[in-house]
Each structure stands twice: as C-alpha cells, then as structure tokens.
N, C-alpha and C positions, 0 to 999 in steps of 0.2 A: 622400615622399621614400620611404614605404614605403605599399602598399595593400594588400589582402588581402580579397577577395571573393567573399563565400559557400561558404567552403572546406571540404570535407568528406572526413574520411580515417577508414575502419572496418579495422580489423586483424582478419587472418581470419574473411573473409567466408564466412557461409551452415555453419561450423562452430559446435561446443560453446563454443569458444572466440574467437565475435565476440564484437569490442571498439569503439563507433562511440569513437572519439578525438574528431573534434572533427565540429562538427554544425552545418555552412551559419556558419559563422564570419568576421563580418565586421571589421575593423581599418585604421585609416587614421594613420599618422607622420607628421606634418610635420617640415622639415628643422631638426634640433636637440630634437626631443624626447625627453626621456631618462622613461621606462615605464616603472614596477615591476610586477611580475607577481604575483598571490597567487592561489591556489585549494589545496581538497583533494589529498589524491593520487589518481590518475587524473582533475585537474580535466582534463588538455589542454594545460597550460602547455609541459613539454615537446616534445610530440607538436609542437604551433605554431612551435617556432623549429627545431627538424628540420625539417616543412614548407619552413620559410622560406629553410633550409641548402640544401636540394636531397634528403635525405638519404634521405626516400620518395617517390616521386610522389603529387601530388593525385588523389582520386576525381575530384572536382567543384570548379569554380571555378577564382579566375586570382588570381596574384601577381604584382606590378609592386612592383620597385625602382627607382628614380631615373625611372620613365614606362616601365621597359624590361617588358617580359611576359618574366619567368626562370619558368614557371608549365612550363614545357616543357624548361628546363637542366637538366642531369645536375649532381649537388653538387659537380666539379670545376671545371665553368663558371660558377658563384655565386663561386669562391673571390673575385674580384675586385672582386667589391660588397660582401665583407661579412670579418666581425673575430668573432672567436667565444674564449670563455672556459668549459670545461667545470667539473662538478664538481671532476671528478678531477685534481688537480694531476699528476698523473702522464702529464696528456692534453693535448696541444697543444703539446708540445716534443719534440726527439728528443736523449734522454737520454745517448747515447752520444757526440753534438758537444756541444763545447763554446759559452760564452755569445753570445760574437763573430758564431758559426757560425750560430746561430738566428735572430737579428737579421738578418743576410744574407738568409736564408731567407727568412723575414719579409719583409723590402726587395723583393724581387726578386718578389714572391707578381704575378701575370697578368702577367709583362714574359716580351721572347722571351728564352732561354735561346741565351748565347753562351760559345766559348771566349774565358780571359782570366783576368785576376790572382780569385783567387776575392775578397778583402776590401779595399781600398783605403787608402790611411793616413786620407784623407779620410771616407771612412766608418766605419772606427775610431774617429776622434776622436769624430764624431756620435753614434755611439754608448757609448760612452764619456761622453760628456752628457746622454745621456737619460737613462742605468742611475743617474748621479748625484742624478737629480728622483727616484730612488725610494727612496734614504738606505736604503739596505741595502749600501753595500758592495761593490757587484758590479761595480761600475768599474772596480777592484784586481783583481780575480779574471773577469777576460775570457778569458782561456783555460783558467776551469777546465770539467770536464765538467758541464753540467746535471742530471745526475743525480747529482750530489753534495749538489746545493742542497737545501735545507730544501723542505716543502710550501710554505710562504709567498710564500719567496724565487721559488721553481717557479713560482706562480701570479703572483706581482707579472710575472715578467718575461715569462708568457704575455700580459698584461693588454698590457704593453708592446710585444709583438711584433702580438696581436690591431691594437692601437690604432696600428703603426706607419706605416701608409699611410694615414689616415685613409679608413676602410672608410666607404662609403655607410650603414650599417647593422652596429652592435656587436651579437654578441648575446652574454648574459653567463647561463648558466644554472647558477642555484646557487653563485656561484664561489666562493662562501666558507665553504660547508658543510661541508666536510671540514675546516677548520680552527680552530684553539682559538680562542676570544673575541677573547684580544688582535690575534695573526695577524689575525684574520677584520675585528676595526675598520680595522688599520694597510691591508690590501689595499680596505676601503670608501673610505677616506680617498681613497685612490689612485686609486681610480674614480670618486671621483666630482670628483676634479683633472681627470685628464685628460680626462675627457669633457667638463666646462667650458669646460678650454683649447680641445680642438680642435672645441668646437662639435658634437659628434658625436649621430645619431639614435642610440638607445640601448634595447633594450629589454634588462631584467636580471630573471629570476624568482629569489622570495628567497620562506623560507619563515619571517624574522624579519620578524611587520609592521610591528615600530615602523620598522626601515630600510623596507620597503617608505611607509609614511608621511612620514618624513623627505628621504629621498632622490627626487630629480628631480620635474619639473612636473606629473607624471601619474602614477595609480594605477589598474588595471585588475584584478578578480577575476574568475576563471574558474571555470565547476564545470559537469560533464558537456558538455564539448566547446563551451560557450560563454562569452561575455563578459557577466556579471550588471552588473555595475557597471564604469559608467568615469565615475572623477571628476578635475579637474585644478583647477589655481587656486588661489584662498584659503577653498575648500571643502577642497582636499584639504590644506594647509598647518592647519588646525583640525581635522582628524581625530585620532578616540582610537581603540586598540585595539578598546577596546566599540565603536563603531560601525559598525566594519568587519566586529565578529560579530555587530550587530544585525540589518545593513544585507543580510551571507550571510543571516538566515534568513527577511529579508524577500523578499528575491528568490528562495531555494532551496526555500522551504517547510522546514527543517530545517534541524535545527544543525548546527553546525562541527565536523567529526570531523578531528581531524589534530594528534596527540598532540604533535608535533614545532612544530608551529608555535605551537601553544596554551604550549608552556613557553619560546617564544620570549622 
C-alpha cells in the first residue's frame, strides 16, 4: 500500500544550516499494517511523513501509494490517497465552521465539486452515527463551531475526518502529544478502534515507547534519517522499553537522548 524507495532529503543544502533529514530511507507497508514510529529529536520521523504527504519534494528516490507513483505529485494531488492528523489540535479542522460542515468537507475530499445542497439529510444522519462512536456528545452539537471544542474533542473529530473516506494511508504525527494524559488515552483508544474497524494502513509517530509497543503490528525506530530497527509479530509484542533503549544503543552506537520520550 505504501512503498518508499531510497528517498533522500536535505534542507538548506550548501549552507551552514545544511541538514540531511532523510538518508536513503526504504520502507514498505502492506495493506492493513499499523506501524508505530519512534526515534530521537531530528531522527527524520516527521520529515518522512511530510515527504509521503508531498509537503516537500524528494531530492532522490520514489514514493508509491497503492502502486501509483506519487513522487512528483504536489500535496493537493495526494490528498485523495491520504488521511492525516497533526500534533496541534488546531490543525486539520476549520475552526470557524461547524462540526457537520467540517465532516462534509472531509467526505468530499478528492471529489468533483458542483452546485447543490451543502449537506443532505442522509449525510447528516451518517455523521451523527459516526460521531456517536466517539462517545464525546458531539452528535448533539453538530451545529457548534469547531473552535469552541476542547483540544481532545478537536483531535477526535480530526481523526474521524481523516478516516472518513478510508484513505490508502493514514498518517498520525504525534497526534496525542499536546493532550493531557487522560485525553491522550481516549484519543489513542479511538485511534486503535478506527484503524482496526476500517483495516487502515497506518503510520503513527509517537514519543511514548509504551504506546509504540502496545499499538499496531509493527514498530520502526529511526535515527539520523535512517530506519535502524524494524520489528513485528510476536517479537514486537514481547518488547520492553529497556529492549528498545538497548537496541538503539546497539544500532546507533550511542545513548538514546530524548528527554520527552524517556519521561514517557
């Protein structure tokens, strides 16, 4: 469903601020894979997601989604393939529009626009049923402005919007990092439910090693723009945080230095 072949990306090449973010990265995700991604600061995690989404052009290499070569596609042309939830709950929704209007925008992603009723009665009932699944009472607030929602409510809504059209690949970029622990757990539980129910191919960056081990069927660790560890199946299920720290030191030749991840 996703194939990244020998992708390189350097920012500010030839300057004092030159930074090689991706260093010949290779990654294949089969349909239904739920892959958690960990790594220290500057490991290339978010850059990898941005390259998949088309935010930046690649310097070299190819990116295929569902066998389509999207390497040269701009960001808006990749939208029909992807769903994405960002770290900031304020991103991913239109705050001045209401809940049902935001859902309608998500439902029309990749479709040809035409004149007609904005939201039909059938669509409104469908949105209401989907919102009930979140168990946040949003189904009774469908005309409320999204800007009035809490961070957790917005992130849950963004997750629902990102998965509404069953994307080829769902990208989750530390989407619970800005939430308090209780709300973060609620959004993570919803993530697991939505991904499993819809059999979504998913890449989830997280700073929490326990979540990375618990969720998904596969885990990858990044360092200096490369994947240094890739584990799945029973081996992943039996991992401990201490195993990940040891594996990082073994693969990178140094200690894992990321205070936020260690505290998690």
